[in-house]
C-alpha positions as CSV (number, residue, x, y, z in Angstrom):
1,M,31.6,9.2,-28.8
2,I,27.7,8.9,-27.7
3,P,26.8,7.1,-24.5
4,K,24.6,3.7,-25.3
5,I,21.2,3.2,-23.9
6,N,21.6,0.0,-22.1
7,E,18.3,-1.9,-21.0
8,V,19.7,-3.2,-17.8
9,D,20.2,0.5,-16.8
10,I,16.3,1.4,-17.4
11,D,14.0,1.2,-15.0
12,N,11.1,2.9,-16.2
13,L,10.1,5.5,-18.3
14,Q,12.1,8.0,-16.1
15,T,15.0,6.5,-16.2
16,L,14.7,6.1,-20.1
17,V,13.9,9.6,-20.6
18,E,16.6,10.7,-19.3
19,K,19.0,8.6,-20.4
20,I,17.8,9.6,-24.1
21,S,18.0,13.2,-22.9
22,E,21.7,12.3,-22.8
23,V,21.9,10.3,-25.5
24,M,20.5,12.8,-27.8
25,D,21.6,16.0,-26.0
26,T,18.4,17.7,-26.4
27,P,14.9,18.0,-23.9
28,V,13.1,14.8,-23.9
29,T,9.0,13.4,-23.8
30,I,7.1,10.7,-23.3
31,E,3.7,10.3,-24.1
32,D,1.2,7.9,-24.6
33,A,-1.8,7.6,-27.8
34,E,-4.0,9.9,-26.1
35,H,-1.0,12.5,-25.8
36,R,-1.0,12.2,-21.8
37,L,2.5,12.8,-20.7
38,L,4.2,9.9,-18.8
39,A,7.5,10.8,-18.7
40,Y,9.5,14.4,-19.2
41,S,13.4,15.1,-19.0
42,S,14.9,17.6,-16.5
43,H,13.9,21.0,-17.2
44,D,16.2,22.7,-19.9
45,P,15.7,26.3,-20.4
46,N,15.9,25.7,-24.2
47,S,12.1,24.2,-23.9
48,D,9.1,26.1,-25.6
49,P,6.0,26.9,-24.8
50,A,4.6,23.9,-26.0
51,R,6.5,21.9,-23.9
52,I,6.4,24.0,-20.9
53,A,2.4,23.3,-21.1
54,T,2.5,19.8,-21.8
55,I,4.4,19.5,-18.8
56,V,2.4,22.1,-16.2
57,G,-1.0,20.2,-17.9
58,R,0.3,16.6,-18.1
59,K,-1.0,16.8,-21.5
60,V,-0.6,18.2,-24.7
61,P,-2.5,21.1,-25.3
62,A,-5.3,20.6,-27.4
63,D,-4.3,23.6,-29.8
64,V,-0.8,21.7,-30.1
65,V,-2.5,18.4,-31.3
66,Q,-4.7,19.9,-33.8
67,A,-1.8,21.8,-35.0
68,L,0.3,18.5,-35.8
69,Y,-3.0,17.2,-36.9
70,E,-3.4,19.7,-39.4
71,S,-0.1,19.7,-40.3
72,G,0.2,16.1,-41.9
73,A,2.7,15.8,-38.9
74,M,0.8,12.8,-37.0
75,Q,-0.4,11.0,-40.1
76,Q,3.1,10.6,-40.8
77,L,4.1,8.9,-37.4
78,L,1.1,7.1,-37.9
79,D,2.4,5.2,-41.2
80,T,6.2,4.8,-40.5
81,W,8.4,2.9,-37.9
82,E,11.5,5.9,-38.3
83,P,11.7,9.0,-36.6
84,V,9.9,12.1,-38.0
85,H,10.6,15.7,-38.6
86,V,8.6,18.2,-37.5
87,Q,8.5,21.6,-38.6
88,G,8.1,24.1,-36.1
89,M,4.7,26.0,-35.0
90,S,5.0,29.2,-33.8
91,Q,1.6,30.2,-33.7
92,V,1.0,27.6,-31.1
93,G,4.6,28.0,-29.5
94,L,6.3,25.0,-30.8
95,N,9.9,24.8,-31.8
96,N,11.4,22.5,-34.9
97,R,10.7,18.4,-33.1
98,M,11.9,15.0,-34.0
99,A,9.6,12.7,-32.9
100,I,8.8,8.6,-33.3
101,A,6.1,6.5,-32.6
102,I,6.0,4.0,-29.6
103,R,4.8,0.6,-31.1
104,H,3.5,-2.4,-29.6
105,Y,3.3,-4.8,-32.6
106,D,1.7,-2.4,-35.1
107,E,-0.2,-0.3,-32.8
108,V,0.8,2.8,-32.0
109,I,0.4,3.2,-27.7
110,G,2.4,6.3,-28.0
111,Y,5.2,8.8,-29.1
112,I,8.6,10.1,-28.0
113,W,9.3,13.8,-28.3
114,L,12.9,15.5,-28.8
115,L,13.3,19.3,-29.4
116,E,15.6,19.5,-32.5
117,N,17.5,22.6,-30.3
118,N,21.2,21.9,-32.1
119,G,20.2,21.1,-35.8
120,S,20.2,17.5,-37.0
121,F,21.0,14.2,-34.9
122,T,23.7,11.8,-36.3
123,P,23.1,8.2,-38.0
124,E,23.9,6.9,-34.5
125,Q,21.8,9.1,-32.4
126,I,19.0,8.1,-34.9
127,Q,19.8,4.3,-34.1
128,Q,19.9,5.4,-30.2
129,L,16.0,6.8,-30.9
130,K,14.6,4.1,-32.8
131,Y,15.8,1.4,-30.2
132,S,14.6,3.4,-27.0
133,A,11.3,3.3,-28.7
134,N,11.3,-0.3,-28.3
135,L,12.6,-0.2,-24.7
136,A,9.4,2.5,-24.0
137,A,6.7,0.2,-25.4
138,S,8.2,-2.5,-23.3
139,K,8.3,-0.4,-20.2
140,M,4.6,1.0,-21.4
141,I,3.0,-2.7,-21.4
142,Q,4.7,-3.2,-18.2
143,M,2.9,0.2,-16.7
144,Q,-0.5,-1.3,-18.7
145,K,-0.5,-5.0,-16.9
146,R,0.8,-3.0,-13.4
147,K,-2.3,-1.2,-13.7
148,Q,-4.3,-4.5,-14.5
149,S,-3.2,-6.2,-11.4
150,I,-3.5,-3.4,-9.1
151,D,-7.2,-2.9,-10.4
152,F,-7.7,-6.5,-9.9
153,F,-6.4,-6.7,-6.9
154,N,-8.0,-3.6,-5.9
155,R,-11.6,-5.1,-6.3
156,L,-10.7,-8.3,-5.0
157,L,-9.9,-6.2,-1.0
158,K,-12.9,-4.7,-1.6
159,G,-15.1,-7.2,-2.5
160,R,-16.4,-6.5,-6.0
161,F,-16.4,-9.7,-7.5
162,T,-19.9,-11.0,-7.6
163,S,-18.9,-15.0,-7.9
164,E,-15.5,-17.1,-7.7
165,Q,-16.1,-17.5,-11.4
166,E,-16.0,-13.4,-12.5
167,A,-13.0,-13.2,-10.4
168,L,-10.9,-16.3,-11.9
169,I,-11.7,-15.0,-15.4
170,Q,-10.5,-11.5,-14.7
171,A,-7.3,-13.3,-12.8
172,R,-6.7,-15.1,-16.4
173,E,-7.0,-11.7,-18.1
174,V,-4.5,-10.0,-16.0
175,G,-2.2,-12.8,-16.2
176,I,-2.5,-14.0,-12.4
177,Q,-2.1,-17.5,-11.4
178,M,-4.2,-17.5,-8.3
179,P,-2.8,-19.8,-5.4
180,A,-5.1,-22.2,-3.5
181,Y,-4.9,-20.7,-0.6
182,S,-4.0,-17.1,0.5
183,Y,-3.8,-14.4,2.8
184,I,-3.5,-10.5,3.3
185,L,-0.1,-9.3,4.8
186,M,-0.2,-5.6,5.8
187,I,2.7,-3.6,6.9
188,E,2.6,0.0,8.1
189,Q,4.4,3.0,9.2
190,E,2.6,5.7,10.9
191,D,5.5,8.3,10.5
192,G,5.7,9.3,7.0
193,A,9.3,7.5,6.6
194,P,9.5,6.0,3.4
195,I,8.7,2.5,2.0
196,N,10.4,2.8,-0.8
197,D,12.4,-0.5,0.3
198,W,9.8,-2.4,1.6
199,L,8.7,-4.5,-1.4
200,E,11.9,-5.2,-2.1
201,K,12.7,-6.9,1.5
202,A,9.3,-8.8,1.7
203,S,10.6,-10.2,-1.2
204,Q,13.8,-11.0,0.2
205,A,12.1,-12.7,3.0
206,A,9.1,-14.1,1.0
207,N,12.0,-16.5,-1.0
208,E,13.9,-16.9,2.1
209,H,10.7,-19.0,4.2
210,A,8.9,-20.6,0.4
211,V,6.3,-17.8,0.1
212,R,5.0,-16.3,-3.2
213,I,3.8,-13.1,-3.0
214,V,0.7,-13.2,-5.7
215,L,-0.2,-9.3,-5.7
216,H,0.7,-6.3,-4.1
217,V,-0.5,-2.6,-4.0
218,R,1.1,0.6,-1.9
219,E,-0.6,2.9,-0.2
220,Q,0.7,5.9,1.3
221,H,2.7,4.4,4.4
222,R,1.4,1.4,3.8
223,L,2.4,-2.2,1.5
224,I,-0.6,-4.8,1.1
225,L,0.6,-7.9,0.0
226,L,-1.6,-11.4,-1.0
227,C,0.5,-14.2,-0.3
228,S,0.7,-17.8,-0.2
229,T,2.9,-20.6,-0.4
230,A,5.5,-21.4,-3.1
231,K,4.2,-25.3,-2.8
232,T,1.6,-25.9,-5.6
233,A,-0.9,-27.7,-3.2
234,P,-0.2,-26.5,-0.1
235,S,-2.7,-27.1,2.9
236,V,-4.1,-24.2,5.5
237,L,-2.0,-25.3,8.0
238,A,1.4,-24.9,5.6
239,V,0.6,-21.8,4.8
240,E,-0.2,-20.7,7.9
241,K,3.2,-22.4,9.5
242,T,4.9,-19.5,7.6
243,I,3.3,-16.4,8.4
244,I,5.3,-15.8,11.7
245,P,8.7,-16.6,10.1
246,L,8.2,-14.4,7.2
247,I,6.9,-11.8,9.6
248,D,10.2,-12.6,11.9
249,R,12.3,-12.1,9.1
250,L,10.7,-8.6,8.4
251,Y,11.8,-7.3,11.6
252,T,15.4,-8.4,11.0
253,L,15.3,-6.3,7.5
254,L,12.8,-3.5,8.4
255,P,14.2,-3.0,11.7
256,H,12.7,0.3,12.5
257,S,10.0,0.0,15.8
258,S,7.4,2.3,14.2
259,I,6.6,-0.3,11.4
260,E,3.8,-2.6,12.5
261,Y,2.6,-6.3,10.9
262,G,-1.1,-7.6,10.5
263,A,-2.1,-10.4,8.7
264,G,-5.6,-11.9,8.1
265,S,-6.7,-15.3,7.8
266,V,-5.8,-17.7,5.4
267,V,-8.8,-18.4,2.9
268,Q,-9.3,-20.4,0.1
269,S,-12.2,-18.5,-2.0
270,L,-11.0,-15.3,-3.9
271,L,-14.3,-14.1,-2.4
272,E,-12.7,-14.1,1.3
273,I,-9.4,-12.1,0.3
274,S,-11.6,-9.5,1.3
275,R,-12.4,-11.1,4.8
276,S,-8.7,-11.3,5.3
277,Y,-7.4,-7.9,4.3
278,N,-10.7,-6.2,6.4
279,E,-9.2,-8.7,9.3
280,A,-5.3,-7.3,8.9
281,Q,-6.6,-3.8,8.7
282,H,-8.4,-4.4,12.0
283,L,-5.2,-5.9,13.8
284,L,-3.2,-2.5,13.1
285,M,-6.0,-0.6,14.5
286,L,-5.5,-2.5,17.7
287,H,-1.7,-2.1,17.5
288,R,-2.3,1.4,17.8
289,R,-5.3,1.9,19.8
290,L,-4.1,-1.1,22.1
291,P,0.0,-1.5,22.3
292,E,-0.4,-4.5,24.5
293,T,-1.6,-6.1,21.2
294,S,1.2,-5.2,18.7
295,S,2.7,-8.8,19.7
296,I,-0.3,-10.5,17.8
297,L,0.5,-10.5,14.2
298,Y,-2.1,-13.1,12.9
299,Y,-5.6,-12.1,13.3
300,P,-7.0,-15.7,14.1
301,Q,-4.4,-15.6,17.0
302,A,-5.9,-12.0,18.3
303,G,-8.3,-14.1,20.8
304,F,-11.4,-11.6,22.3
305,Y,-9.7,-8.7,20.6
306,R,-11.3,-10.0,17.6
307,Y,-15.0,-8.6,18.8
308,L,-14.2,-5.7,20.8
309,Y,-15.4,-3.6,17.8
310,A,-18.9,-5.6,16.9
311,M,-19.0,-5.1,21.0
312,K,-18.4,-1.2,20.8
313,Q,-20.9,-1.2,18.2
314,E,-23.9,-3.4,19.8
315,A,-23.3,-0.9,23.1
316,E,-23.0,2.4,20.8
317,Q,-26.2,0.8,19.0
318,F,-27.8,-0.7,22.4
319,P,-27.1,0.9,25.4
320,A,-27.8,-1.3,27.9
321,Y,-27.0,0.0,31.6
322,T,-24.6,2.0,34.0
323,S,-21.6,0.2,34.3
324,P,-19.8,0.1,37.4
325,L,-16.9,1.9,35.3
326,D,-18.9,5.1,35.3
327,T,-19.4,4.4,38.8
328,L,-15.9,4.5,39.5
329,T,-15.0,7.0,36.4
330,A,-17.5,9.8,38.7
331,Y,-15.4,9.0,42.3
332,D,-11.7,9.1,40.7
333,Q,-13.1,12.5,39.7
334,E,-14.7,14.1,42.7
335,H,-12.5,12.6,44.9
336,H,-9.0,12.6,42.4
337,S,-8.6,9.1,43.4
338,H,-7.4,6.2,41.2
339,L,-10.1,3.2,41.5
340,L,-10.7,2.9,37.5
341,H,-6.7,2.9,36.9
342,T,-6.1,0.1,39.6
343,L,-9.0,-2.4,38.6
344,A,-7.4,-2.1,35.3
345,V,-4.2,-3.3,36.2
346,F,-5.6,-5.9,38.7
347,L,-7.8,-7.5,36.0
348,D,-4.4,-6.9,33.3
349,H,-2.6,-8.8,36.0
350,N,-4.9,-12.3,36.1
351,S,-6.2,-10.6,39.6
352,D,-2.7,-11.1,40.9
353,A,-2.4,-8.6,43.6
354,K,1.0,-9.0,43.8
355,L,2.1,-8.5,40.5
356,A,-0.6,-5.6,40.1
357,A,0.9,-3.2,43.5
358,Q,4.5,-3.8,41.5
359,Q,3.3,-2.6,38.7
360,L,1.3,-0.1,40.6
361,H,4.5,1.0,42.6
362,V,2.2,0.4,46.0
363,H,2.1,-1.8,49.1
364,T,0.0,-5.0,48.4
365,N,-2.2,-3.8,51.6
366,T,-2.3,-0.5,50.1
367,L,-3.7,-2.4,46.7
368,N,-5.9,-4.4,48.8
369,Y,-7.3,-1.7,50.4
370,R,-8.0,0.2,46.6
371,L,-9.6,-3.0,45.7
372,K,-12.0,-3.2,48.9
373,R,-12.8,0.9,47.9
374,I,-13.9,-0.9,44.1
375,A,-16.2,-3.5,45.5
376,E,-17.7,-1.0,47.8
377,V,-18.2,1.7,45.3
378,G,-18.6,-0.1,42.1
379,K,-20.9,-2.3,43.9
380,I,-18.5,-5.4,42.6
381,D,-18.0,-8.6,43.3
382,L,-14.3,-9.3,42.6
383,N,-14.7,-12.9,43.6
384,S,-17.2,-13.8,40.6
385,M,-15.6,-14.6,37.3
386,A,-18.6,-13.4,35.3
387,Q,-18.3,-9.4,36.8
388,K,-14.7,-9.8,36.2
389,V,-14.6,-10.9,32.7
390,T,-17.0,-8.3,32.3
391,L,-14.8,-5.7,33.4
392,Y,-12.2,-6.8,31.8
393,L,-13.7,-6.3,28.2
394,E,-15.4,-3.2,28.8
395,I,-12.3,-1.3,30.2
396,K,-10.5,-2.5,26.9
397,L,-13.6,-0.7,25.3
398,L,-12.9,2.3,27.2
399,L,-9.1,2.3,26.3
400,L,-10.2,1.7,22.5
401,E,-12.6,4.6,22.5
402,E,-10.1,6.9,24.4
403,S,-7.5,6.5,21.6
404,Q,-9.1,7.2,18.5
């Protein structure tokens, strides 16, 4: 008794083509209407040259396609819903085949090809093949819609729409209902670990916190989500309140220390989604380069860190003066001291000498001596809030540069 093809077991075209191969007991390929290879069953020693060339080139060789049209085989496939026997053509390396067109309504959108190595197929196998063609059509339409939604999402992320109306029209064409308020959530892992289950876990966390994942796209070690609330008419505040609980839940579902999370601002306009995307990217870059920022998960809560890159660009374009940090760096290099690091720790601890001394593992008197030298060498007034704020920001910019 031959195995049955069951729709619930078919996740994609690859699982389908393997199942067809199992049922029909022969190598199988699935192609689109332009004869581009979409999926193929595991290698079989009985593969003929035409099949091998198709797999290697990801497309049916042009001479094989031409021979199929000249023989009338392609016209037969276009004219019938039934499987078609195709006589082998040794001149193009093609053995006997059986094929069936994959149709979406009356339009042919692809083909299933099988080698007839073992002779004819049983009526039950033929029925399974016809059923498979319907399943293939469904999966191909899903793939097409997914590609359209990814293209649309990428245009949103890159700011490629010229008007709100243009973006809304394409959203309707793709079949996506855009929310009133949304934001970009990015999940990233730098160590190259697989991200196969991230979307499943993100969907689970989203369902638990009444969050709707509107669109998603994978980029190597990164998952980008367009999120909103599942409510029909949320406010900015309602959406914001879901962000941190959602990420907290993801921490438990994806318990890996190298995974970073960053969410851009909640926006209302579709044209502003690219800004939320850039903010989320900015936040993840800050996490990598300034580890102290790793606990900041929502861009509007990043405080002065939001302005560091703009300040860096300003400093590079218009270098205004020699900073006291330059003087301290030169002094440290000449005297093998650690005045710049001491100043950074002191400012990081809100000018609290006791806490800074503990962090530096030195006595408070030693720290006070270093602070005196810092003031003298750098000509710094450590009682001036304006000077300390300036130096604090410049130290962060220095660390940002060193981490690149």
